[in-house]
C-alpha positions in Angstrom: 22.0 18.7 17.5 21.5 15.0 18.0 19.3 12.9 15.8 16.3 13.2 18.1 16.6 17.0 18.2 17.1 17.2 14.4 14.1 15.0 13.9 11.9 17.2 16.2 13.0 20.3 14.4 12.6 19.2 10.8 10.1 16.3 10.7 6.4 17.0 10.6 4.9 16.3 14.0 2.7 13.4 12.9 4.4 10.7 15.0 4.5 10.5 18.8 7.9 8.7 18.7 9.3 6.6 21.6 12.5 8.1 23.1 14.7 5.5 21.3 16.9 5.8 18.3 17.3 2.5 16.5 20.7 2.3 14.7 21.0 -1.3 13.6 19.9 -4.8 14.1 19.8 -8.4 12.9 16.8 -10.7 12.9 14.5 -9.9 15.8 17.2 -8.0 17.8 17.7 -4.3 17.3 20.0 -1.8 19.0 19.8 1.8 20.1 22.4 4.6 19.9 23.8 3.5 23.3 24.2 -0.1 22.2 21.2 -1.3 24.3 19.6 -4.5 22.8 15.9 -4.9 22.3 13.7 -7.8 21.2 11.6 -6.4 18.3 8.0 -7.6 18.8 6.6 -5.1 16.4 8.6 -5.7 13.2 7.9 -2.2 11.9 4.2 -2.7 12.4 4.2 -6.1 10.7 6.6 -5.2 7.9 9.9 -6.9 8.4 8.5 -10.4 8.0 11.9 -12.1 8.3 13.4 -9.7 10.7 16.1 -7.0 10.3 18.8 -7.3 7.6 17.7 -10.9 6.6 20.5 -12.4 4.5 18.3 -13.8 1.7 16.2 -10.5 1.5 19.4 -8.4 1.6 21.0 -10.3 -1.3 17.9 -10.2 -3.4 17.8 -6.4 -3.0 21.6 -6.0 -3.7 21.4 -8.1 -6.8 18.5 -6.2 -8.2 20.0 -2.8 -7.4 23.0 -3.9 -9.5 20.7 -4.5 -12.5 18.0 -1.8 -12.6 16.6 0.1 -9.6 13.6 1.6 -11.4 11.9 1.5 -14.8 8.7 3.1 -16.0 5.6 0.8 -16.2 5.8 1.5 -20.0 8.3 -1.4 -20.0 8.4 -5.0 -18.8 10.6 -6.0 -15.8 11.2 -9.5 -14.6 10.7 -9.0 -10.8 7.3 -7.4 -11.3 6.0 -10.2 -13.5 7.4 -13.0 -11.4 6.0 -11.5 -8.2 2.5 -11.2 -9.8 2.7 -14.8 -10.9 3.7 -16.0 -7.4 0.9 -14.0 -5.7 -1.7 -15.3 -8.0 -0.5 -18.9 -7.6 -0.6 -18.6 -3.8 -3.9 -16.8 -3.6 -6.0 -18.2 -6.4 -6.5 -14.6 -7.7 -6.0 -13.8 -11.4 -4.2 -10.4 -11.8 -2.3 -7.9 -9.8 -1.9 -4.1 -9.7 1.2 -2.9 -7.9 1.5 0.4 -6.0 3.4 1.7 -2.9 1.3 1.2 0.2 -1.7 -0.4 1.8 -3.8 2.8 1.4 -3.1 2.9 -2.3 -3.9 -0.8 -2.6 -7.2 -0.2 -0.9 -7.9 2.8 -3.2 -7.4 0.5 -6.2 -9.7 -2.1 -4.6 -12.4 0.5 -4.2 -11.9 1.7 -7.8 -12.1 -1.9 -9.1 -15.4 -2.5 -7.2 -16.9 0.8 -8.3 -16.0 0.3 -12.0 -17.4 -3.3 -12.0 -20.6 -2.2 -10.4 -21.0 0.9 -12.5 -20.7 -1.2 -15.7 -23.1 -3.8 -14.4 -25.7 -1.7 -12.5 -25.2 1.9 -13.5 -23.1 4.9 -12.4 -25.3 5.5 -9.3 -24.1 2.2 -7.8 -21.0 3.3 -6.0 -21.5 2.8 -2.2 -18.8 0.7 -0.4 -19.9 -0.9 2.8 -17.2 -1.3 5.5 -17.2 -2.3 9.1 -17.4 -0.1 12.2 -14.0 -0.2 13.9 -12.2 -0.9 10.6 -9.1 0.8 9.4 -8.2 1.1 5.7 -5.7 3.9 5.3 -5.0 7.6 5.6 -5.8 9.0 2.2 -9.1 10.9 2.1 -10.9 8.0 0.4 -9.4 5.3 2.7 -10.1 7.5 5.7 -13.7 7.6 4.5 -13.6 3.8 4.2 -12.4 3.5 7.8 -15.2 2.9 10.2 -13.9 5.0 13.1 -15.2 8.5 13.6 -12.0 9.7 15.3 -10.2 9.4 11.9 -12.9 11.5 10.1 -13.3 14.6 12.1 -10.2 16.5 11.2 -10.3 16.1 7.4 -13.9 16.6 6.3 -15.4 16.6 3.7 -14.2 13.1 3.0 -14.9 11.1 -0.2 -18.6 10.3 -0.3 -20.1 6.9 -1.0 -19.4 4.8 2.2 -21.7 3.1 4.6 -20.8 1.3 7.8 -22.2 -1.8 9.7 -21.1 -3.4 12.9 -19.1 -6.7 12.6 -21.5 -9.5 13.1 -24.6 -7.6 12.1 -25.8 -9.6 9.1 -29.3 -8.1 9.2 -27.8 -4.6 9.2 -25.7 -5.4 6.1 -28.8 -6.8 4.3 -30.7 -3.6 5.2 -28.0 -1.4 3.7 -28.0 -3.5 0.5 -31.8 -3.2 0.4 -31.7 0.6 0.8 -28.6 1.5 -1.1 -27.0 0.6 -4.4 -23.9 -1.2 -3.0 -20.8 -1.5 -5.2 -18.6 -3.4 -2.8 -18.2 -4.8 0.7 -14.8 -4.4 2.3 -13.7 -6.2 5.5 -10.6 -7.0 7.5 -10.7 -10.6 8.9 -8.8 -9.3 11.9 -9.4 -5.6 12.7 -5.8 -4.7 13.5 -5.9 -0.9 14.3 -9.3 -1.5 15.7 -7.8 -3.5 18.6 -6.7 -6.9 17.0 -10.3 -8.1 16.9 -11.0 -11.2 14.7 -14.3 -11.6 12.8 -16.2 -14.7 13.5 -16.3 -17.5 10.9 -20.1 -17.3 10.8 -20.0 -13.6 9.9 -17.3 -13.9 7.3 -19.1 -16.7 5.5 -22.4 -14.8 5.7 -20.8 -11.7 4.2 -19.3 -13.9 1.4 -22.7 -15.5 0.7 -24.5 -12.1 0.6 -21.9 -10.6 -1.7 -22.3 -13.6 -4.1 -26.1 -13.5 -4.0 -26.2 -9.8 -4.9 -23.3 -9.8 -7.4 -21.3 -7.4 -5.1 -17.5 -7.6 -5.2 -16.1 -8.7 -1.9 -12.9 -6.9 -0.9 -10.7 -8.4 1.9 -8.1 -5.9 3.2 -5.0 -8.0 3.9 -2.7 -5.1 4.5 -1.7 -6.1 8.0 -3.1 -9.7 8.1 -1.5 -10.9 4.8 1.7 -12.7 3.8 1.7 -15.3 6.5 0.9 -13.1 9.5 -2.1 -15.0 10.8 -0.8 -18.5 10.1 -2.3 -18.7 6.5 -0.9 -16.9 3.5 -3.9 -14.6 3.7 -6.3 -14.5 6.6 -9.4 -15.1 4.5 -8.1 -18.7 4.0 -9.0 -19.5 7.5 -12.7 -19.3 6.5 -12.7 -21.2 3.2 -13.8 -18.2 1.1 -12.4 -16.7 -2.1 -12.7 -12.9 -2.3 -13.1 -10.9 -5.5 -10.5 -8.4 -4.6 -7.6 -8.5 -2.0 -5.4 -5.7 -0.9 -2.0 -6.3 0.7 1.2 -4.4 1.7 3.2 -4.2 4.9 5.0 -7.5 5.2 5.0 -8.2 1.5 8.5 -6.8 0.7 10.1 -7.2 4.1 10.8 -3.6 4.6 10.7 -1.9 1.2 7.5 0.1 0.2 5.1 -1.9 -1.9 1.3 -2.4 -2.1 -0.6 -4.9 -4.3 -4.3 -5.2 -5.3 -5.1 -8.8 -6.3 -8.1 -9.1 -8.7 -10.2 -12.3 -8.8 -12.1 -13.8 -11.8 -15.1 -11.4 -11.4 -12.9 -8.3 -11.9 -9.7 -9.6 -13.5 -10.3 -7.6 -16.7 -12.0 -4.5 -15.1 -9.1 -2.2 -15.7 -8.1 -1.0 -19.2 -4.9 0.9 -20.1 -5.0 4.3 -18.3 -7.6 3.3 -15.8 -5.1 3.3 -13.0 -1.4 3.8 -12.6 1.5 4.3 -10.2 5.0 5.7 -10.9 6.7 3.5 -8.4 4.3 0.6 -8.5 6.0 -2.6 -9.5 9.4 -1.1 -8.7 12.0 -3.8 -9.5 13.9 -3.6 -6.2 10.7 -3.7 -4.1 9.4 -6.6 -6.2 12.7 -8.5 -5.9 12.5 -8.1 -2.2 8.9 -9.3 -2.1 9.8 -12.3 -4.2 12.4 -13.3 -1.6 9.7 -13.0 1.1 6.8 -14.6 -0.6 8.8 -17.5 -1.9 9.7 -18.5 1.7 6.2 -18.4 3.1 5.5 -22.1 2.9 3.6 -24.7 4.9 6.5 -25.2 7.3 6.8 -21.5 8.1 3.0 -21.2 8.5 2.9 -24.2 10.9 5.7 -22.5 12.8 3.7 -19.3 13.0 0.7 -21.2 14.3 2.9 -23.0 17.0 4.3 -19.7 18.2 0.8 -18.2 18.4 -0.4 -21.1 20.6 2.6 -20.6 22.8 1.9 -16.8 23.3 -1.8 -17.4 24.0 -1.0 -20.2 26.4 1.5 -18.1 28.4 -0.6 -14.9 28.5 -4.3 -15.8 28.5 -4.6 -16.5 32.2 -1.6 -14.5 33.3 -1.7 -12.0 36.2 -2.7 -8.6 35.0 -4.0 -9.9 31.6 -7.8 -9.5 30.9 -7.9 -11.1 27.5 -5.8 -12.1 24.5 -7.1 -11.8 20.9 -5.9 -12.2 17.4 -4.7 -14.9 15.0 -1.2 -16.2 14.3 1.4 -13.7 15.1 -1.0 -10.8 15.2 -2.0 -10.6 18.8 -3.7 -8.1 21.1 -3.3 -8.2 24.9 -5.8 -6.4 27.1 -4.0 -5.6 30.4 -5.3 -4.4 33.7 -2.7 -1.7 33.8 -2.9 0.9 30.9 -1.3 -0.5 27.8 1.0 2.5 27.4 2.4 1.9 30.9 3.1 -1.8 30.2 4.7 -0.9 26.8 7.0 1.6 28.5 8.0 -0.9 31.1 8.6 -3.6 28.5 10.8 -1.1 26.6 12.9 -0.4 29.7 13.4 -4.2 30.0 14.5 -4.5 26.3 11.3 -5.6 24.6 9.6 -3.4 21.9 5.9 -3.8 21.6 3.1 -1.8 19.9 -0.4 -0.8 21.0 -3.8 -1.0 19.3 -6.6 0.9 21.0 -6.3 -0.1 24.7 -4.2 -3.2 24.0 -0.6 -4.2 23.7 -0.1 -5.4 20.2 2.4 -8.0 19.1 3.6 -8.4 15.5 6.9 -10.2 15.7 8.9 -11.4 12.7 7.4 -14.6 11.4 10.7 -16.5 11.9 11.5 -15.1 15.4 13.6 -17.8 17.1 11.6 -19.6 19.8 14.2 -18.8 22.5 14.0 -15.1 21.7 10.2 -15.2 21.7 10.1 -17.0 25.1 12.4 -14.3 26.5 10.1 -11.5 25.2 6.9 -13.2 26.4 8.4 -13.6 29.8 9.1 -9.9 30.0 5.6 -9.0 28.8 4.1 -11.3 31.3 6.1 -9.9 34.1 5.3 -6.3 33.2 1.6 -6.9 32.7 1.5 -8.5 36.1 3.1 -5.6 38.0 0.8 -3.8 40.5 -0.6 -0.5 39.2 
């Protein structure tokens, strides 16, 4: 059997894979089993922030593997401590809990908000308000937090204690708080899986003000938007707010599994020994990889992300076959006249790998994708979007 047949026989059928086997790559170029070259405009769904087999990332991983690849959280390790320090310095947060994924980081965020509110307002204060069209993960609790019914129906009963409000509905949020004991408010500043839909500045600032007025921890899910993806280190920085809790993952370690929950001043000491834990959380190799990524997300790179974003928007916004372009930075959704799946398939045939989100083409290229490579990819996307149905 070939790899595709072996995969289909032995891997659980949770992924509708494209008919391409990626064997190797470098930067924003990847190659299939036949040697065909593709421009990677998805970066593993926003994970390989500096592309495939990045030299600095690779060396950081190799160096750490030669020292210690894993150690229990009963002991101190340097990469874990230094990464936490770097994240706090860059975010203005106070403490960090490390885990393995975005879903786990969101679970920790929910735990932190509920524990804070239970101690302040009583054990019956546990409801977390999230937004309709949000996505926060695939565990039973983060599925419950996800404001999309399609993700709920197969796995009921889900974890109770969640309420949903439409993005932009300030009055609806106030009503939930009036009617329910709310322990936390959780938002994505750009709803990624919901179709790459940015929240308005007016709404984000209103949510922040309401949370402060009612002493409700504000959680910002930066799993997909974080670590430079939107042109700021974290997307909430576009709006001049400071959340109480931030979750992050995906691009943090450039391809190795890691999640992090950042705790602000309100909740920095909410966890005591034994309140949470993760066997692989703070893994030295993943943390060393993340340090190599986070250390390079500076103003120059963020300016570059913003410039590339402007280029993509300018090329595609009024292009033939394109209805709209949404997003921030290098997190972009393209609504095409032709079905997104058809455009994606045609782009793949022409050597460009894209993603979808709802009914849109989704772009999440490496933050450092060379401009000439980006231009070539955008030209292909533009051409395929403009084809007659």
